[in-house]
N, C-alpha and C positions, 0 to 999 in steps of 0.2 A: 504494500500500500504506500502510496506517495501522496503527500499533501504539499501543494505549492500555493503560496500567497502571491499571486501575480498582479495584484492591484496596481503596483507601481512599476511593473515590468514594461519596458519599451517593446520587448520582443521575447518570446520564449520558443524553444524547440525541444520537443520530447521525441526521442528515438526509441522505438520499441521493436522487439522481434516480431516478424510477420507471423500471423496465425499459421498453424500447421496446415499443410496442403496448399498454401498460397504459391502460385507460380510467378516467376518474373523477378520479384524483389524479396530480399531477406529481412528487410526492415519496413516499419511503418513510421512515417513522420507526422507529427502533430505540431502545428505552429499557430501562433497568433500574437496578439498584443495590440498596443496602441501607441502612437507617437512616432513610429517609423513606417516608411513605405516598405513594400516587399523588396524593392531594389536596394534600399539602404540596409535592410536586414541581411540580404544576400552578400553585400559588400563586407559587412562585419563578419559574417560566417566564413567568407573566403580568407579574410585576414587572420581569423582564429585558426583556420585549417593550415595556413602557411606557418604560423607560429608552432603549431603542434608538429608539423612535418620537420621543422628545424630542430625542435627539442628532441624528437624521436631519433633523428639522424645523429645528433650529438651523443645520445645514449649509446647508439650502435657503434659509433666511431671512437668511443673511449673518452668520454668527458665532454669538453666543450669544443672539440675540433671543428665541428661544422659551424659553431657560433663564431669562433675566432678566425676561422678560415685558413689556419696553418696546418697542413698535413704533409707528410713526407712522400706521399704518392705510392708508397710500397705497402706499408701496413695500415694506412689511413688513420694513424694515430696522431694526435696533436704533437707538434714539435715546437710550439711556441715556448717562451720562457715564463709565462704566467703560471704560478703554482696552481695545482689542481686540488 
């Protein structure tokens, strides 16, 4: 059970697993809110997805390598001098 107080939310997105037997998509999206257009909400979601991609790549590449941009090209590990 989830309770969300969205009275002051500009936008919300809920991602749920698709019901069993559903073909085509593995998730169901529920969205709404007030104060943002769908285009503005989509822009914010793309920005959030870019941040998640960067953070996930940094985890895979051993720390903040993707964030700082310094990798040795062989092990894809950070080679900068910033302490980890």
